[in-house]
N, CA, C and O atoms as CSV, one atom per row, in Angstrom:
chain,resi,resn,atom,element,x,y,z
A,1,MET,N,N,230.631,162.816,231.174
A,1,MET,CA,C,231.047,163.504,232.370
A,1,MET,C,C,229.815,163.865,233.191
A,1,MET,O,O,228.744,164.140,232.649
A,2,GLY,N,N,229.989,163.858,234.500
A,2,GLY,CA,C,228.856,164.133,235.374
A,2,GLY,C,C,229.187,165.182,236.412
A,2,GLY,O,O,230.263,165.780,236.421
A,3,LEU,N,N,228.235,165.376,237.271
A,3,LEU,CA,C,228.412,166.325,238.364
A,3,LEU,C,C,229.051,165.634,239.557
A,3,LEU,O,O,228.795,164.458,239.814
A,4,ILE,N,N,229.891,166.375,240.290
A,4,ILE,CA,C,230.451,165.869,241.537
A,4,ILE,C,C,230.121,166.857,242.645
A,4,ILE,O,O,230.135,168.071,242.442
A,5,LYS,N,N,229.821,166.313,243.826
A,5,LYS,CA,C,229.489,167.150,244.965
A,5,LYS,C,C,230.785,167.667,245.582
A,5,LYS,O,O,231.691,166.892,245.888
A,6,ILE,N,N,230.861,168.981,245.758
A,6,ILE,CA,C,232.067,169.574,246.341
A,6,ILE,C,C,231.809,170.164,247.714
A,6,ILE,O,O,232.751,170.495,248.435
A,7,PHE,N,N,230.537,170.301,248.085
A,7,PHE,CA,C,230.228,170.852,249.399
A,7,PHE,C,C,228.837,170.418,249.820
A,7,PHE,O,O,227.934,170.302,248.990
A,8,SER,N,N,228.669,170.182,251.107
A,8,SER,CA,C,227.374,169.897,251.704
A,8,SER,C,C,227.371,170.515,253.087
A,8,SER,O,O,228.220,170.198,253.919
A,9,GLY,N,N,226.410,171.402,253.332
A,9,GLY,CA,C,226.354,172.038,254.640
A,9,GLY,C,C,225.459,173.259,254.651
A,9,GLY,O,O,224.468,173.334,253.925
A,10,ASN,N,N,225.825,174.205,255.483
A,10,ASN,CA,C,225.070,175.434,255.698
A,10,ASN,C,C,224.898,176.212,254.398
A,10,ASN,O,O,225.821,176.294,253.588
A,11,GLU,N,N,223.701,176.786,254.204
A,11,GLU,CA,C,223.398,177.505,252.975
A,11,GLU,C,C,224.289,178.733,252.781
A,11,GLU,O,O,224.704,179.021,251.658
A,12,ILE,N,N,224.581,179.445,253.839
A,12,ILE,CA,C,225.422,180.644,253.729
A,12,ILE,C,C,226.821,180.273,253.249
A,12,ILE,O,O,227.389,180.960,252.401
A,13,LEU,N,N,227.376,179.194,253.787
A,13,LEU,CA,C,228.703,178.744,253.352
A,13,LEU,C,C,228.659,178.254,251.905
A,13,LEU,O,O,229.580,178.514,251.131
A,14,ALA,N,N,227.594,177.549,251.546
A,14,ALA,CA,C,227.468,177.050,250.173
A,14,ALA,C,C,227.411,178.203,249.178
A,14,ALA,O,O,228.044,178.145,248.123
A,15,LEU,N,N,226.661,179.245,249.505
A,15,LEU,CA,C,226.565,180.395,248.607
A,15,LEU,C,C,227.892,181.140,248.506
A,15,LEU,O,O,228.236,181.663,247.446
A,16,SER,N,N,228.630,181.187,249.600
A,16,SER,CA,C,229.949,181.830,249.589
A,16,SER,C,C,230.912,181.074,248.677
A,16,SER,O,O,231.616,181.679,247.868
A,17,LEU,N,N,230.937,179.748,248.814
A,17,LEU,CA,C,231.803,178.931,247.961
A,17,LEU,C,C,231.351,179.012,246.510
A,17,LEU,O,O,232.186,179.083,245.608
A,18,GLN,N,N,230.061,179.003,246.276
A,18,GLN,CA,C,229.536,179.114,244.917
A,18,GLN,C,C,230.035,180.401,244.259
A,18,GLN,O,O,230.454,180.387,243.101
A,19,GLN,N,N,229.992,181.485,244.979
A,19,GLN,CA,C,230.441,182.773,244.441
A,19,GLN,C,C,231.931,182.737,244.095
A,19,GLN,O,O,232.333,183.252,243.052
A,20,LYS,N,N,232.747,182.138,244.951
A,20,LYS,CA,C,234.191,182.059,244.703
A,20,LYS,C,C,234.500,181.192,243.485
A,20,LYS,O,O,235.383,181.521,242.693
A,21,ILE,N,N,233.779,180.096,243.338
A,21,ILE,CA,C,234.032,179.189,242.211
A,21,ILE,C,C,233.557,179.812,240.901
A,21,ILE,O,O,234.238,179.702,239.881
A,22,GLU,N,N,232.410,180.456,240.919
A,22,GLU,CA,C,231.916,181.076,239.692
A,22,GLU,C,C,232.773,182.273,239.283
A,22,GLU,O,O,232.781,182.650,238.112
A,23,ALA,N,N,233.495,182.877,240.233
A,23,ALA,CA,C,234.383,183.991,239.921
A,23,ALA,C,C,235.568,183.544,239.057
A,23,ALA,O,O,236.161,184.363,238.355
A,24,ILE,N,N,235.916,182.251,239.103
A,24,ILE,CA,C,237.018,181.751,238.270
A,24,ILE,C,C,236.502,181.117,236.978
A,24,ILE,O,O,237.267,180.509,236.230
A,25,GLY,N,N,235.204,181.263,236.721
A,25,GLY,CA,C,234.638,180.796,235.457
A,25,GLY,C,C,234.129,179.375,235.448
A,25,GLY,O,O,233.964,178.790,234.377
A,26,VAL,N,N,233.873,178.796,236.621
A,26,VAL,CA,C,233.351,177.429,236.706
A,26,VAL,C,C,231.880,177.509,237.100
A,26,VAL,O,O,231.529,178.128,238.105
A,27,ASN,N,N,231.030,176.879,236.303
A,27,ASN,CA,C,229.599,176.854,236.613
A,27,ASN,C,C,229.313,175.886,237.743
A,27,ASN,O,O,229.961,174.846,237.865
A,28,THR,N,N,228.345,176.232,238.563
A,28,THR,CA,C,227.960,175.393,239.700
A,28,THR,C,C,226.471,175.090,239.645
A,28,THR,O,O,225.695,175.782,238.984
A,29,VAL,N,N,226.098,174.037,240.356
A,29,VAL,CA,C,224.695,173.685,240.539
A,29,VAL,C,C,224.496,173.553,242.040
A,29,VAL,O,O,225.252,172.858,242.719
A,30,ILE,N,N,223.464,174.233,242.558
A,30,ILE,CA,C,223.187,174.161,243.989
A,30,ILE,C,C,221.864,173.438,244.182
A,30,ILE,O,O,220.891,173.686,243.470
A,31,ARG,N,N,221.847,172.540,245.162
A,31,ARG,CA,C,220.624,171.794,245.458
A,31,ARG,C,C,220.231,172.107,246.898
A,31,ARG,O,O,220.979,171.851,247.842
A,32,ASN,N,N,219.040,172.664,247.032
A,32,ASN,CA,C,218.536,173.054,248.330
A,32,ASN,C,C,217.205,172.343,248.535
A,32,ASN,O,O,216.212,172.682,247.893
A,33,ASN,N,N,217.184,171.365,249.422
A,33,ASN,CA,C,215.967,170.583,249.650
A,33,ASN,C,C,215.167,171.066,250.850
A,33,ASN,O,O,214.324,170.330,251.363
A,34,ASN,N,N,215.411,172.274,251.299
A,34,ASN,CA,C,214.679,172.782,252.455
A,34,ASN,C,C,213.226,173.024,252.075
A,34,ASN,O,O,212.931,173.555,251.004
A,35,GLN,N,N,212.339,172.633,252.952
A,35,GLN,CA,C,210.902,172.736,252.711
A,35,GLN,C,C,210.253,173.826,253.558
A,35,GLN,O,O,209.038,173.802,253.754
A,36,ALA,N,N,211.030,174.777,254.062
A,36,ALA,CA,C,210.504,175.801,254.963
A,36,ALA,C,C,209.404,176.633,254.312
A,36,ALA,O,O,208.469,177.050,254.995
A,37,ASN,N,N,209.495,176.884,253.012
A,37,ASN,CA,C,208.474,177.684,252.345
A,37,ASN,C,C,207.192,176.890,252.090
A,37,ASN,O,O,206.116,177.470,251.943
A,38,VAL,N,N,207.309,175.586,252.040
A,38,VAL,CA,C,206.149,174.750,251.778
A,38,VAL,C,C,205.355,174.516,253.060
A,38,VAL,O,O,204.128,174.621,253.072
A,39,ILE,N,N,206.067,174.202,254.127
A,39,ILE,CA,C,205.435,173.949,255.420
A,39,ILE,C,C,206.140,174.831,256.463
A,39,ILE,O,O,207.075,174.378,257.122
A,40,PRO,N,N,205.698,176.081,256.615
A,40,PRO,CA,C,206.409,177.029,257.496
A,40,PRO,C,C,206.495,176.610,258.955
A,40,PRO,O,O,207.387,177.073,259.666
A,41,SER,N,N,205.597,175.748,259.425
A,41,SER,CA,C,205.621,175.364,260.837
A,41,SER,C,C,206.732,174.367,261.161
A,41,SER,O,O,207.056,174.161,262.331
A,42,ILE,N,N,207.308,173.758,260.150
A,42,ILE,CA,C,208.379,172.787,260.365
A,42,ILE,C,C,209.714,173.483,260.132
A,42,ILE,O,O,209.959,174.014,259.049
A,43,GLN,N,N,210.566,173.482,261.136
A,43,GLN,CA,C,211.850,174.181,261.062
A,43,GLN,C,C,213.015,173.197,260.944
A,43,GLN,O,O,213.972,173.282,261.714
A,44,THR,N,N,212.947,172.291,260.019
A,44,THR,CA,C,214.049,171.355,259.802
A,44,THR,C,C,214.873,171.853,258.625
A,44,THR,O,O,214.379,171.931,257.500
A,45,GLU,N,N,216.110,172.182,258.886
A,45,GLU,CA,C,216.978,172.686,257.825
A,45,GLU,C,C,217.896,171.568,257.353
A,45,GLU,O,O,218.690,171.031,258.126
A,46,LYS,N,N,217.780,171.229,256.092
A,46,LYS,CA,C,218.626,170.196,255.510
A,46,LYS,C,C,219.858,170.840,254.888
A,46,LYS,O,O,219.870,172.032,254.582
A,47,ALA,N,N,220.866,170.049,254.714
A,47,ALA,CA,C,222.105,170.546,254.121
A,47,ALA,C,C,221.890,170.966,252.672
A,47,ALA,O,O,221.122,170.348,251.934
A,48,VAL,N,N,222.574,172.013,252.288
A,48,VAL,CA,C,222.591,172.480,250.913
A,48,VAL,C,C,223.800,171.843,250.244
A,48,VAL,O,O,224.879,171.792,250.834
A,49,GLU,N,N,223.632,171.360,249.025
A,49,GLU,CA,C,224.720,170.694,248.311
A,49,GLU,C,C,225.133,171.519,247.102
A,49,GLU,O,O,224.296,172.100,246.411
A,50,LEU,N,N,226.438,171.560,246.858
A,50,LEU,CA,C,226.994,172.311,245.739
A,50,LEU,C,C,227.742,171.336,244.833
A,50,LEU,O,O,228.550,170.535,245.302
A,51,PHE,N,N,227.466,171.413,243.531
A,51,PHE,CA,C,228.049,170.502,242.547
A,51,PHE,C,C,228.755,171.281,241.445
A,51,PHE,O,O,228.397,172.419,241.142
A,52,ILE,N,N,229.771,170.646,240.847
A,52,ILE,CA,C,230.409,171.160,239.634
A,52,ILE,C,C,230.595,169.996,238.670
A,52,ILE,O,O,230.468,168.835,239.059
A,53,GLN,N,N,230.895,170.306,237.416
A,53,GLN,CA,C,231.204,169.271,236.433
A,53,GLN,C,C,232.548,168.638,236.774
A,53,GLN,O,O,233.466,169.322,237.226
A,54,GLU,N,N,232.659,167.343,236.556
A,54,GLU,CA,C,233.912,166.622,236.827
A,54,GLU,C,C,235.096,167.252,236.103
A,54,GLU,O,O,236.186,167.344,236.668
A,55,ILE,N,N,234.899,167.682,234.873
A,55,ILE,CA,C,236.013,168.215,234.088
A,55,ILE,C,C,236.530,169.547,234.636
A,55,ILE,O,O,237.640,169.960,234.300
A,56,ASP,N,N,235.739,170.223,235.477
A,56,ASP,CA,C,236.157,171.494,236.063
A,56,ASP,C,C,236.834,171.339,237.418
A,56,ASP,O,O,237.272,172.329,238.004
A,57,PHE,N,N,236.927,170.114,237.926
A,57,PHE,CA,C,237.465,169.913,239.263
A,57,PHE,C,C,238.902,170.400,239.403
A,57,PHE,O,O,239.245,171.018,240.411
A,58,GLY,N,N,239.738,170.135,238.421
A,58,GLY,CA,C,241.138,170.566,238.487
A,58,GLY,C,C,241.277,172.075,238.617
A,58,GLY,O,O,242.145,172.571,239.336
A,59,LYS,N,N,240.422,172.790,237.923
A,59,LYS,CA,C,240.448,174.253,237.978
A,59,LYS,C,C,239.895,174.771,239.305
A,59,LYS,O,O,240.406,175.751,239.848
A,60,ALA,N,N,238.862,174.123,239.827
A,60,ALA,CA,C,238.194,174.591,241.039
A,60,ALA,C,C,238.838,174.103,242.326
A,60,ALA,O,O,238.615,174.695,243.382
A,61,ASN,N,N,239.629,173.042,242.268
A,61,ASN,CA,C,240.167,172.443,243.482
A,61,ASN,C,C,240.965,173.417,244.358
A,61,ASN,O,O,240.777,173.397,245.574
A,62,PRO,N,N,241.844,174.269,243.813
A,62,PRO,CA,C,242.557,175.208,244.697
A,62,PRO,C,C,241.607,176.135,245.469
A,62,PRO,O,O,241.854,176.445,246.635
A,63,VAL,N,N,240.542,176.569,244.832
A,63,VAL,CA,C,239.561,177.441,245.494
A,63,VAL,C,C,238.821,176.662,246.578
A,63,VAL,O,O,238.577,177.187,247.664
A,64,ILE,N,N,238.465,175.414,246.287
A,64,ILE,CA,C,237.762,174.559,247.250
A,64,ILE,C,C,238.640,174.330,248.479
A,64,ILE,O,O,238.178,174.469,249.612
A,65,GLU,N,N,239.892,173.982,248.255
A,65,GLU,CA,C,240.799,173.720,249.375
A,65,GLU,C,C,241.029,174.972,250.220
A,65,GLU,O,O,241.043,174.892,251.448
A,66,GLU,N,N,241.208,176.117,249.582
A,66,GLU,CA,C,241.381,177.368,250.311
A,66,GLU,C,C,240.147,177.667,251.164
A,66,GLU,O,O,240.264,178.118,252.303
A,67,PHE,N,N,238.973,177.413,250.603
A,67,PHE,CA,C,237.719,177.640,251.322
A,67,PHE,C,C,237.618,176.701,252.519
A,67,PHE,O,O,237.258,177.131,253.615
A,68,ARG,N,N,237.930,175.441,252.321
A,68,ARG,CA,C,237.847,174.466,253.426
A,68,ARG,C,C,238.795,174.809,254.563
A,68,ARG,O,O,238.459,174.624,255.733
A,69,LEU,N,N,239.969,175.304,254.227
A,69,LEU,CA,C,240.926,175.684,255.262
A,69,LEU,C,C,240.497,176.942,256.010
A,69,LEU,O,O,240.900,177.154,257.154
A,70,SER,N,N,239.684,177.773,255.370
A,70,SER,CA,C,239.265,179.027,256.004
A,70,SER,C,C,238.061,178.864,256.938
A,70,SER,O,O,237.767,179.764,257.724
A,71,ILE,N,N,237.358,177.717,256.858
A,71,ILE,CA,C,236.185,177.553,257.732
A,71,ILE,C,C,236.503,176.701,258.937
A,71,ILE,O,O,235.630,176.463,259.773
């Protein structure tokens, strides 16, 4: 079993969804490739990605769908 991406976008939204999913007992992995701390003069913000285990998708899907409808 592997990880599946469930969200890609703004960091604030990703953290909000992460909190909702972890509240139901599903572990998440967040990938943030922003380099703002490394090179402060460059203001390019890349999308933040949120992943869960494939086997947890059935449990997390109602929360994901509710979140998508709310944004």
